[in-house]
N, CA and C of each residue as an Amber inpcrd file, in Angstrom:
protein
   558
  28.7810000 -22.7660000 -53.4320000  27.7390000 -21.7980000 -53.1270000
  28.3730000 -20.4090000 -53.0030000  27.7720000 -19.4170000 -53.5890000
  28.2990000 -18.0590000 -53.5650000  27.8220000 -17.3470000 -52.3000000
  28.7550000 -16.7370000 -51.6000000  28.4250000 -15.9170000 -50.4380000
  28.0850000 -14.5230000 -50.9660000  26.7990000 -14.1880000 -51.0050000
  26.3480000 -12.9340000 -51.6140000  26.8990000 -11.7060000 -50.8890000
  27.0470000 -11.7880000 -49.5790000  27.5880000 -10.6500000 -48.8380000
  29.0340000 -10.3960000 -49.2520000  29.7940000 -11.4750000 -49.3780000
  31.1940000 -11.3510000 -49.7740000  31.3040000 -10.8420000 -51.2170000
  30.4210000 -11.3390000 -52.1000000  30.4130000 -10.8670000 -53.4870000
  30.0780000  -9.3770000 -53.5310000  29.1000000  -8.9460000 -52.7490000
  28.7240000  -7.5250000 -52.7120000  29.8950000  -6.6660000 -52.2420000
  30.6190000  -7.1270000 -51.2200000  31.7920000  -6.3940000 -50.7320000
  32.8760000  -6.3170000 -51.8040000  33.0840000  -7.4240000 -52.4960000
  34.0940000  -7.4720000 -53.5480000  33.7280000  -6.5320000 -54.6920000
  32.4690000  -6.5580000 -55.1070000  32.0230000  -5.6600000 -56.1700000
  32.1700000  -4.2060000 -55.7370000  31.7950000  -3.9130000 -54.5000000
  31.8980000  -2.5450000 -53.9830000  33.3490000  -2.0700000 -53.9600000
  34.2680000  -2.9680000 -53.6660000  35.6930000  -2.6330000 -53.6490000
  36.1520000  -2.1160000 -55.0090000  35.5990000  -2.6760000 -56.0840000
  35.9870000  -2.2900000 -57.4330000  35.0380000  -1.2760000 -58.0570000
  34.1220000  -0.7240000 -57.2550000  33.1970000   0.2820000 -57.7640000
  32.1690000  -0.2880000 -58.7190000  31.7250000  -1.5060000 -58.4390000
  30.7740000  -2.1910000 -59.3040000  29.4540000  -2.4140000 -58.5690000
  28.3990000  -2.6220000 -59.3500000  27.0790000  -2.8860000 -58.7750000
  26.4560000  -4.0770000 -59.4810000  25.7770000  -4.9230000 -58.6870000
  24.9990000  -6.0350000 -59.2280000  23.5600000  -5.5530000 -59.2720000
  22.9380000  -5.5550000 -60.4430000  21.6540000  -4.8850000 -60.6350000
  20.4320000  -5.7700000 -60.4960000  20.5900000  -7.0760000 -60.5250000
  19.4200000  -7.9420000 -60.4240000  18.9940000  -8.0960000 -58.9700000
  17.7270000  -7.8540000 -58.7110000  17.2100000  -7.9940000 -57.3470000
  16.0290000  -8.9620000 -57.3080000  15.7080000  -9.5660000 -58.4400000
  14.5970000 -10.5100000 -58.5040000  15.1390000 -11.8970000 -58.8090000
  14.4200000 -12.9370000 -58.4000000  14.8780000 -14.3070000 -58.6910000
  14.9320000 -14.5610000 -60.1990000  15.9010000 -15.3600000 -60.6010000
  16.0370000 -15.7100000 -62.0150000  15.8570000 -17.2050000 -62.2300000
  15.3790000 -17.8940000 -61.2050000  15.1240000 -19.3240000 -61.2910000
  13.7070000 -19.5920000 -60.8130000  13.0810000 -20.6000000 -61.3810000
  11.7020000 -20.9320000 -61.0530000  11.5020000 -21.1830000 -59.5570000
  12.5390000 -21.7070000 -58.8650000  12.4300000 -22.0140000 -57.4330000
  12.7390000 -20.8150000 -56.5400000  12.9060000 -19.6300000 -57.1280000
  13.1160000 -18.4270000 -56.3320000  14.5580000 -18.0430000 -56.0840000
  15.5160000 -18.7240000 -56.7070000  16.9350000 -18.4050000 -56.5450000
  17.3570000 -17.3730000 -57.5860000  18.4270000 -16.6470000 -57.2680000
  19.0090000 -15.7270000 -58.2380000  20.2610000 -16.3890000 -58.7940000
  20.1870000 -16.8000000 -60.0660000  21.3020000 -17.5040000 -60.7010000
  22.0680000 -16.6310000 -61.6790000  21.5140000 -15.4980000 -62.0570000
  22.1510000 -14.6210000 -63.0330000  22.5680000 -13.3270000 -62.3550000
  23.4710000 -12.6130000 -62.9900000  23.9240000 -11.3300000 -62.4610000
  24.1490000 -10.3660000 -63.6160000  23.7950000  -9.1130000 -63.3990000
  24.1210000  -8.0290000 -64.3220000  24.9750000  -7.0700000 -63.5060000
  26.2650000  -7.0270000 -63.8300000  27.2220000  -6.2340000 -63.0520000
  27.7340000  -5.1010000 -63.9270000  27.6540000  -3.8710000 -63.4050000
  28.1520000  -2.7080000 -64.1360000  28.9640000  -1.8370000 -63.1930000
  29.6560000  -0.8780000 -63.7660000  30.3660000   0.1140000 -62.9490000
  29.3320000   1.0120000 -62.2960000  29.5780000   1.3660000 -61.0610000
  28.6240000   2.1680000 -60.3090000  28.4960000   3.5880000 -60.8550000
  29.5270000   4.0830000 -61.5520000  29.4920000   5.4490000 -62.0550000
  28.8250000   5.5730000 -63.4280000  28.4030000   4.4640000 -64.0290000
  27.7470000   4.5100000 -65.3290000  26.2320000   4.5890000 -65.1670000
  25.5840000   5.0540000 -66.2030000  24.1280000   5.0780000 -66.2050000
  23.6130000   3.6400000 -66.1200000  22.4990000   3.4680000 -65.4130000
  21.9570000   2.1310000 -65.2280000  21.3730000   1.5970000 -66.5340000
  21.6500000   0.3280000 -66.8230000  21.0710000  -0.2560000 -68.0320000
  19.6040000  -0.5980000 -67.8280000  18.9190000  -0.7880000 -68.9140000
  17.5470000  -1.2700000 -68.8680000  17.6310000  -2.7870000 -68.7310000
  17.0420000  -3.3330000 -67.6490000  17.1020000  -4.7660000 -67.3780000
  15.6900000  -5.3270000 -67.4390000  15.5300000  -6.4140000 -68.1750000
  14.2310000  -7.0640000 -68.3040000  14.4160000  -8.5440000 -67.9760000
  13.7730000  -9.0000000 -66.8810000  13.8370000 -10.4060000 -66.4930000
  12.5170000 -11.0440000 -66.9020000  12.5960000 -11.9680000 -67.8400000
  11.3950000 -12.6520000 -68.3210000  11.2950000 -14.0020000 -67.6320000
  10.1660000 -14.2580000 -66.9800000  10.0210000 -15.5050000 -66.2030000
  10.2210000 -16.7440000 -67.0670000  10.6050000 -17.8190000 -66.3770000
  10.8350000 -19.0750000 -67.0840000   9.5240000 -19.6180000 -67.6410000
   9.6480000 -20.4730000 -68.6270000   8.4680000 -21.0770000 -69.2340000
   8.5450000 -22.5910000 -69.0620000   7.7770000 -23.3250000 -69.8280000
   7.7580000 -24.7770000 -69.6640000   9.0240000 -25.4600000 -70.1690000
   9.8580000 -24.7560000 -70.9480000  11.0630000 -25.3710000 -71.5100000
  12.2880000 -25.2170000 -70.6250000  12.2930000 -24.2500000 -69.7290000
  13.4670000 -24.0010000 -68.8930000  13.0320000 -23.5460000 -67.5100000
  13.8580000 -23.8480000 -66.5190000  13.5700000 -23.3630000 -65.1730000
  14.3450000 -22.0830000 -64.8640000  15.0560000 -21.5590000 -65.8640000
  15.8060000 -20.3170000 -65.7220000  15.0860000 -19.1810000 -66.4450000
  15.0990000 -18.0070000 -65.8540000  14.5230000 -16.8320000 -66.5010000
  15.4900000 -16.2940000 -67.5510000  14.9360000 -15.6280000 -68.5430000
  15.7420000 -14.9610000 -69.5560000  16.0170000 -13.5460000 -69.0670000
  17.2960000 -13.1730000 -69.0050000  17.6840000 -11.8390000 -68.5460000
  18.1870000 -11.0570000 -69.7510000  17.5020000  -9.9830000 -70.0840000
  17.8940000  -9.1110000 -71.1860000  18.3000000  -7.7660000 -70.6030000
  19.3580000  -7.1960000 -71.1230000  19.7450000  -5.8570000 -70.6770000
  20.4300000  -5.1280000 -71.8130000  20.3060000  -3.8330000 -71.7840000
  20.9360000  -2.9910000 -72.7930000  21.6670000  -1.8710000 -72.0650000
  22.9570000  -1.7900000 -72.3040000  23.7790000  -0.7810000 -71.6520000
  23.7780000   0.4990000 -72.4720000  23.5750000   1.6360000 -71.8260000
  23.5990000   2.9150000 -72.5530000  25.0280000   3.4090000 -72.7530000
  25.7750000   2.7270000 -73.6040000  27.1670000   3.0910000 -73.8620000
  27.2620000   3.8790000 -75.1570000  28.1710000   4.8320000 -75.2130000
  28.3310000   5.5950000 -76.4600000  29.0060000   4.7410000 -77.5180000
  28.7100000   5.0490000 -78.7610000  29.3770000   4.3730000 -79.8700000
  30.8300000   4.8150000 -79.9260000  31.7130000   3.9050000 -80.3170000
  33.0930000   4.3510000 -80.5070000  33.1490000   5.3080000 -81.6950000
  34.0830000   6.2490000 -81.6670000  34.1650000   7.2100000 -82.7720000
  34.5170000   6.5040000 -84.0800000  33.9620000   7.0090000 -85.1530000
  34.2270000   6.4640000 -86.4770000  35.6580000   6.8080000 -86.8630000
  36.4140000   5.8020000 -87.2870000  37.8060000   6.0130000 -87.6630000
  38.0280000   5.5720000 -89.0960000  38.9090000   6.2880000 -89.7510000
  39.3310000   5.9300000 -91.1080000  40.8200000   5.6570000 -91.0920000
  41.2330000   4.6910000 -91.8910000  42.6600000   4.3860000 -92.0240000
  43.0270000   4.4000000 -93.5030000  44.2530000   4.7980000 -93.7840000
  44.7630000   4.7690000 -95.1520000  45.4290000   3.4160000 -95.3770000
  45.0460000   2.7500000 -96.4510000  45.5460000   1.4160000 -96.7600000
  46.2170000   1.4450000 -98.1250000  47.4320000   0.8930000 -98.1970000
  48.1170000   0.7440000 -99.4780000  47.5940000  -0.5110000-100.1530000
  47.1850000  -0.3750000-101.3880000  46.6260000  -1.5040000-102.1210000
  47.0530000  -1.4160000-103.5820000  46.6780000  -2.3960000-104.3560000
  46.9830000  -2.4160000-105.7860000  45.6870000  -2.2950000-106.5790000
  45.7660000  -1.7120000-107.7570000  44.6210000  -1.5760000-108.6440000
  44.5960000  -2.7860000-109.5690000  43.8020000  -3.7870000-109.2360000
  43.7820000  -5.0410000-109.9810000  42.8110000  -5.0150000-111.1600000
  42.0170000  -3.9820000-111.2740000  40.9670000  -3.9410000-112.3000000
  41.5290000  -4.1080000-113.7210000  42.6270000  -3.4540000-114.0470000
  43.1530000  -3.5100000-115.4050000  44.2990000  -4.4930000-115.5730000
  44.4290000  -5.4570000-114.6580000  45.5450000  -6.4040000-114.7020000
  45.4650000  -7.2790000-115.9540000  46.5770000  -7.3240000-116.7120000
  46.6710000  -8.1470000-117.9240000  47.6390000  -9.2880000-117.6200000
  47.0980000 -10.4650000-117.3920000  47.9100000 -11.6210000-116.9970000
  48.9150000 -12.0080000-118.0780000  48.5500000 -11.8930000-119.3430000
  49.4700000 -12.2730000-120.4230000  50.6840000 -11.3520000-120.4690000
  50.4800000 -10.0490000-120.3250000  51.6160000  -9.1010000-120.3220000
  52.4840000  -9.3330000-119.0930000  51.8640000  -9.6120000-117.9590000
  52.6180000  -9.8900000-116.7310000  53.4650000 -11.1480000-116.9110000
  52.8980000 -12.2030000-117.4780000  53.6120000 -13.4560000-117.6980000
  54.8070000 -13.2330000-118.6280000  54.6120000 -12.4570000-119.6960000
  55.6800000 -12.1710000-120.6490000  56.8290000 -11.4270000-119.9560000
  56.5010000 -10.3940000-119.1650000  57.5440000  -9.6450000-118.4500000
  58.2360000 -10.5280000-117.4080000  57.4860000 -11.4100000-116.7790000
  58.0720000 -12.3070000-115.7830000  59.0560000 -13.2680000-116.4460000
  58.6870000 -13.8090000-117.5990000  59.5810000 -14.7310000-118.3150000
  60.8550000 -14.0310000-118.7890000  60.8060000 -12.7380000-119.0560000
  61.9720000 -11.9790000-119.4930000  62.7550000 -11.3750000-118.3230000
  62.3640000 -11.6500000-117.1170000  63.0100000 -11.0470000-115.9390000
  64.1970000 -11.8760000-115.4640000  64.9470000 -11.3190000-114.5160000
  66.0940000 -12.0180000-113.9310000  65.6450000 -13.2630000-113.1630000
  64.3920000 -13.2780000-112.7510000  63.8870000 -14.4170000-111.9910000
  63.8430000 -15.6830000-112.8400000  63.6640000 -15.5090000-114.1270000
  63.5620000 -16.6680000-115.0360000  64.8330000 -16.8380000-115.8690000
  65.9970000 -16.4790000-115.2970000  67.2710000 -16.6710000-115.9850000
  67.5530000 -18.1580000-116.1290000  68.5660000 -18.4620000-116.9080000
  69.0030000 -19.8450000-117.0160000  69.5000000 -20.3010000-115.6460000
  69.2630000 -21.5460000-115.3440000  69.6790000 -22.1090000-114.0620000
  71.1840000 -21.9650000-113.8710000  71.9480000 -22.0990000-114.9230000
  73.4090000 -22.0100000-114.8110000  73.8440000 -20.6230000-114.3390000
  73.0950000 -19.5890000-114.6900000  73.4440000 -18.2350000-114.2480000
  73.1100000 -18.0250000-112.7740000  72.2080000 -18.8220000-112.2350000
  71.8090000 -18.6750000-110.8370000  72.6860000 -19.4740000-109.8870000
  73.4560000 -20.4310000-110.4200000  74.2520000 -21.3320000-109.5780000
  75.2700000 -20.5980000-108.7090000  75.8750000 -19.5380000-109.2160000
  76.9350000 -18.8470000-108.4820000  76.4060000 -17.7900000-107.5100000
  75.1060000 -17.5750000-107.4490000  74.5340000 -16.5310000-106.5860000
  74.2590000 -17.0660000-105.1850000  74.4210000 -16.1800000-104.2140000
  74.1400000 -16.5560000-102.8290000  72.6270000 -16.6020000-102.6000000
  72.2330000 -17.2070000-101.4950000  70.8060000 -17.2810000-101.1560000
  70.2310000 -15.8890000-100.9400000  71.0020000 -14.9870000-100.3240000
  70.5310000 -13.6150000-100.1020000  70.2960000 -12.8940000-101.4220000
  71.2140000 -13.0940000-102.3750000  71.0750000 -12.4530000-103.6850000
  69.8460000 -12.9910000-104.4170000  69.6320000 -14.2970000-104.3410000
  68.4570000 -14.8990000-104.9850000  67.1590000 -14.3920000-104.3350000
  67.1880000 -14.2700000-103.0250000  66.0120000 -13.7550000-102.3070000
  65.7190000 -12.3260000-102.7240000  66.7540000 -11.5200000-102.8760000
  66.5600000 -10.1280000-103.2860000  65.9980000 -10.0410000-104.6990000
  66.4840000 -10.8980000-105.5980000  65.9410000 -10.9210000-106.9590000
  64.4600000 -11.2830000-106.9110000  64.1270000 -12.2590000-106.1030000
  62.7410000 -12.7210000-106.0040000  61.8370000 -11.6420000-105.4150000
  62.2320000 -11.0750000-104.2750000  61.3680000 -10.1220000-103.5630000
  61.4140000  -8.7230000-104.1610000  62.5850000  -8.1180000-104.1110000
  62.6810000  -6.6900000-104.3950000  62.7840000  -6.3780000-105.8840000
  63.7430000  -7.0010000-106.5430000  64.0560000  -6.6040000-107.9060000
  62.9890000  -7.0110000-108.9150000  62.4740000  -8.1910000-108.7960000
  61.6100000  -8.6920000-109.8580000  60.1330000  -8.5650000-109.5420000
  59.6540000  -9.2850000-108.5410000  58.2120000  -9.3220000-108.3050000
  57.6470000  -7.9630000-107.9060000  58.3140000  -7.2680000-107.0130000
  57.7990000  -5.9490000-106.6040000  57.7720000  -4.9860000-107.7840000
  58.8420000  -5.0030000-108.5750000  58.8970000  -4.1140000-109.7440000
  57.8060000  -4.4620000-110.7460000  57.6390000  -5.7460000-111.0150000
  56.6010000  -6.1660000-111.9660000  55.1980000  -5.8700000-111.4390000
  54.9860000  -6.1070000-110.1630000  53.6670000  -5.7970000-109.6040000
  53.3830000  -4.3030000-109.6910000  54.3560000  -3.4920000-109.3270000
  54.1500000  -2.0400000-109.3980000  53.9120000  -1.5780000-110.8450000
  54.5080000  -2.2660000-111.7940000  54.3140000  -1.8990000-113.2010000
  52.9190000  -2.3100000-113.6940000  52.5200000  -3.5240000-113.3990000
  51.2630000  -4.0530000-113.9440000  50.0460000  -3.7870000-113.0470000
  50.2920000  -3.6270000-111.7760000  49.1990000  -3.3690000-110.8290000
  49.6610000  -2.2210000-109.9230000  49.5160000  -0.9860000-110.3780000
  50.0530000   0.1580000-109.6230000  49.4750000   0.2470000-108.2040000
  50.3230000   0.7360000-107.3110000  49.8920000   0.9530000-105.9260000
  49.0510000   2.2220000-105.8420000  48.1340000   2.2010000-104.8780000
  47.3590000   3.4030000-104.5840000  46.9750000   3.3620000-103.1150000
  46.6840000   4.5200000-102.5890000  46.2680000   4.6310000-101.1900000
  44.7520000   4.8150000-101.1630000  44.0990000   3.9930000-100.3700000
  42.6430000   4.0340000-100.2500000  42.2930000   4.3060000 -98.7940000
  41.3540000   5.1860000 -98.5690000  40.8930000   5.4780000 -97.2080000
  39.6730000   4.5980000 -96.9340000  39.7640000   3.8090000 -95.8500000
  38.6840000   2.8870000 -95.4960000  38.2360000   3.1010000 -94.0570000
  36.9740000   2.7710000 -93.8300000  36.4560000   2.7930000 -92.4550000
  37.0900000   1.6680000 -91.6710000  37.5460000   1.9750000 -90.4790000
  38.1300000   0.9460000 -89.6180000  37.0400000   0.4320000 -88.7020000
  36.7070000  -0.8390000 -88.8540000  35.6730000  -1.4450000 -88.0350000
  36.2080000  -2.7830000 -87.5390000  36.6970000  -2.8210000 -86.2930000
  37.2580000  -4.0750000 -85.7970000  36.1900000  -5.1710000 -85.7340000
  36.6320000  -6.4100000 -85.9540000  35.6740000  -7.5180000 -85.9150000
  35.2050000  -7.7970000 -84.4960000  36.0310000  -7.5090000 -83.5100000
  35.6430000  -7.6820000 -82.1110000  35.9950000  -6.4190000 -81.3420000
  35.1730000  -5.3720000 -81.4680000  35.5130000  -4.1050000 -80.8270000
  35.5780000  -4.1780000 -79.3100000  34.9110000  -5.1400000 -78.7100000
  34.9540000  -5.2550000 -77.2560000  36.2910000  -5.8080000 -76.7710000
  37.0560000  -6.4940000 -77.6530000  38.3350000  -7.0740000 -77.2520000
  39.4230000  -6.0290000 -77.4290000  39.5750000  -5.1750000 -76.4300000
  40.5460000  -4.0900000 -76.5000000  41.8000000  -4.4610000 -75.7160000
  42.6810000  -3.5070000 -75.5250000  43.9420000  -3.7850000 -74.8390000
  43.7320000  -4.2180000 -73.3950000  42.6600000  -3.7420000 -72.7430000
  42.3740000  -4.1690000 -71.3740000  42.0660000  -5.6600000 -71.3170000
  41.3660000  -6.1630000 -72.3100000  41.0260000  -7.5880000 -72.3440000
  42.2420000  -8.4320000 -72.6900000  43.1220000  -7.9070000 -73.5150000
  44.2560000  -8.6820000 -73.9940000  45.3480000  -8.8560000 -72.9370000
  45.4570000  -7.9310000 -72.0070000  46.5070000  -7.9980000 -70.9970000
  46.0230000  -8.8500000 -69.8270000  46.6970000  -9.9600000 -69.5430000
  46.2630000 -10.7890000 -68.4140000  46.5520000 -10.0950000 -67.0950000
  45.6650000 -10.2890000 -66.1450000  45.8340000  -9.6620000 -64.8290000
  46.6920000 -10.5570000 -63.9450000  47.6050000  -9.9520000 -63.2240000
  48.4170000 -10.6770000 -62.2590000  47.9370000 -10.2400000 -60.8810000
  47.3560000 -11.1750000 -60.1570000  46.7690000 -10.8580000 -58.8550000
  47.3850000 -11.7940000 -57.8280000  47.7610000 -11.2310000 -56.6800000
  48.3250000 -12.0390000 -55.6120000  47.6710000 -11.6420000 -54.3110000
  47.7530000 -12.5480000 -53.3380000  47.1920000 -12.2500000 -52.0300000
  46.0810000 -13.2100000 -51.6800000  45.4670000 -13.0020000 -50.4970000
  44.4590000 -13.9440000 -50.0090000  43.1990000 -13.9930000 -50.8740000
  42.8790000 -12.9170000 -51.5980000  41.6750000 -12.9000000 -52.4200000
  41.9740000 -13.1930000 -53.8860000  43.1700000 -13.7130000 -54.1920000
  43.5670000 -13.8590000 -55.5880000  42.6070000 -14.7410000 -56.3760000
  42.1150000 -15.8180000 -55.7920000  41.2020000 -16.6960000 -56.5170000
  39.8950000 -15.9700000 -56.7840000  39.3450000 -15.3030000 -55.7610000
  38.0910000 -14.5810000 -55.9390000  38.2380000 -13.4700000 -56.9670000
  39.3330000 -12.7340000 -56.9130000  39.5300000 -11.6240000 -57.8350000
  39.7480000 -12.1490000 -59.2510000  40.4980000 -13.2420000 -59.3940000
  40.7230000 -13.8170000 -60.7210000  39.4010000 -14.2550000 -61.3400000
  38.5490000 -14.8830000 -60.5320000  37.2310000 -15.2860000 -61.0300000
  36.4200000 -14.0570000 -61.4060000  36.4810000 -13.0160000 -60.5640000
  35.7380000 -11.7890000 -60.8360000  36.2410000 -11.1290000 -62.1210000
  37.5500000 -11.1080000 -62.3250000  38.1030000 -10.5050000 -63.5340000
  37.6060000 -11.2530000 -64.7670000  37.5860000 -12.5850000 -64.7000000
  37.0630000 -13.3680000 -65.8250000  35.5960000 -13.0620000 -66.0500000
  34.8380000 -12.9960000 -64.9620000  33.4090000 -12.7000000 -65.0680000
  33.1800000 -11.3170000 -65.6620000  33.9400000 -10.3390000 -65.1750000
  33.7680000  -8.9720000 -65.6680000  34.1780000  -8.8450000 -67.1230000
  35.2270000  -9.5650000 -67.5220000  35.6450000  -9.5490000 -68.9210000
  34.5500000 -10.1300000 -69.7940000  33.9510000 -11.2230000 -69.3460000
  32.8630000 -11.8250000 -70.1190000  31.6620000 -10.8930000 -70.1860000
  31.3070000 -10.2770000 -69.0400000  30.1760000  -9.3530000 -69.0140000
  30.4620000  -8.1510000 -69.8980000  31.6880000  -7.6510000 -69.8250000
  32.0750000  -6.5020000 -70.6500000  31.9640000  -6.8440000 -72.1270000
  32.4300000  -8.0470000 -72.4840000  32.3370000  -8.4860000 -73.8670000
  30.9010000  -8.6260000 -74.3260000  30.0570000  -9.2050000 -73.4890000
  28.6530000  -9.3510000 -73.8490000  27.9910000  -7.9980000 -73.9770000
  28.3420000  -7.0850000 -73.0880000  27.7350000  -5.7540000 -73.1410000
  28.1420000  -5.0370000 -74.4170000  29.4070000  -5.1410000 -74.7860000
  29.8530000  -4.4750000 -76.0070000  29.2340000  -5.1230000 -77.2300000
  29.0770000  -6.4420000 -77.1820000  28.4100000  -7.1230000 -78.3050000
  26.9650000  -6.6570000 -78.3970000  26.3030000  -6.4720000 -77.2430000
  24.9170000  -6.0270000 -77.2430000  24.8110000  -4.6290000 -77.8310000
  25.7680000  -3.7640000 -77.5260000  25.7780000  -2.4110000 -78.0880000
  25.8880000  -2.4750000 -79.5980000  26.7940000  -3.3610000 -80.0880000
  26.9910000  -3.4700000 -81.5400000  25.7650000  -4.0460000 -82.2190000
  25.1260000  -5.0290000 -81.5910000  23.9490000  -5.6300000 -82.2440000
  22.7650000  -4.6930000 -82.2370000  22.7110000  -3.7540000 -81.2940000
  21.5860000  -2.8140000 -81.2670000  21.7350000  -1.7510000 -82.3450000
  22.9130000  -1.6260000 -82.9490000  23.1310000  -0.6290000 -84.0040000
  22.5840000  -1.0890000 -85.3470000  22.4270000  -2.3690000 -85.5160000
  22.0600000  -2.8960000 -86.8450000  20.6170000  -2.6550000 -87.1570000
């Protein structure tokens, strides 16, 4: 059972607010929470009463967060449009990579690796599929998973269990909020 007074004190310690003040269960209990930073604009919260299929209310909220700035990155790529496989195969067969096996016997593993990577394939690729720099929009697949989410928190002391649970909860809420922001853009 959650001690609501203790949860409120814990949230207040971290400058957070729990925004739901209405029951989210058919029997009058509050089972859901919408937690945000106290210094942010309040989200629009809509609690839809339960129906015949569930005894839990549906809680919808939209956070008024700004969009991340649009970023472009330069990417090195190859121009594959005019690639001629037959010419590439011919040049590959005439390369040092396709020498007689007897000529390769006396070479070290490092020398063979260099022939494979640097001397032959890279040169042939650059010849048949020239490199070019392309500017692309950078759009992470999970923009909510930033460096704050990736770094695990180390917490010690008498409240370590409560704080660890709160950190997990806040990370999940933060992720859901960022996902909601992204889905509202579409």
